[in-house]
Structures are given as structure tokens and as C-alpha cells.
N, C-alpha and C positions, 0 to 999 in steps of 0.2 A: 568409728568413732573418732572424733577430733581429740588429740592428746590434752588439751587444755580442759575439755569437758570431763575426760576420763580422771585427770588429776583432781579437779574439783569435786567429783563424785567420791573419789578416794578419802579426800580429807573430809568430807562430810560424814562419811561412814566411819572413818576413824574416831572423829569427835563423838559419834553416838556410842561407839564401843567404849571409849573413854568414860563417858558419863554413866553408862550401865556398869562399868567395872568400879566406879567410885561409889555407887549406891550399895549400902549394906544389904546382906540377905535376911529376911526375917521369915521365920518359920512359925508355924502354930505349934503349939505344945504337942498336939496328937502327931504332927509330922515328925516331930523330933523322936517320939515314942516308937513311931512305925519305922523309923530309920534304924534304932536301936535295936528293935526286935528283928529287923531284917538281917543285920549284921550278926546278931547273937545266932540266928538260924543258919547262916552261911558258916559261922565258926563251927558249930555243932556238925554239920554236914561233913566239913572237912576233917573233924576229928573221926567222925565215924568212917570216912571214906579211907582214911590212913591207919586206922587200927591194924595192929599186928595180926596176921592171919588172914586179912581181908584182901590181900593183894591177889591180882589174877595170876594164875599159873603162867610161867613163861613157855613159849613154844619152842 
């Protein structure tokens, strides 16, 4: 590929990425609830996994 073409494509893609980064993300309320529920389940799982007495015995 010719260096000038490669550079032009790079600049075009960089401009697209800047435009995408500048637009704010909007989420539907159900997505926000789903995300919060997911993180709550992750936290609960981590608490259950790190309970005293639940660690695997050392070999």
C-alpha cells in the first residue's frame, strides 16, 4: 500500500473514532437496571467465594 494512502486512511479512521468518542452514551433504564443487578450478583459471588472456611485446602 502506498504510504500516502495508508496515512489518509489512518486520518479518516482517527476522525471517525474521535466522533464516536465525543458522542455521549445513552442507555435505556432497563439496561441500567440490568448492569446494576449484574454487578450486585458479581459482588455477592465474590463474597461467597471468599468466606472464611470456604478456601480450598492447601496441598
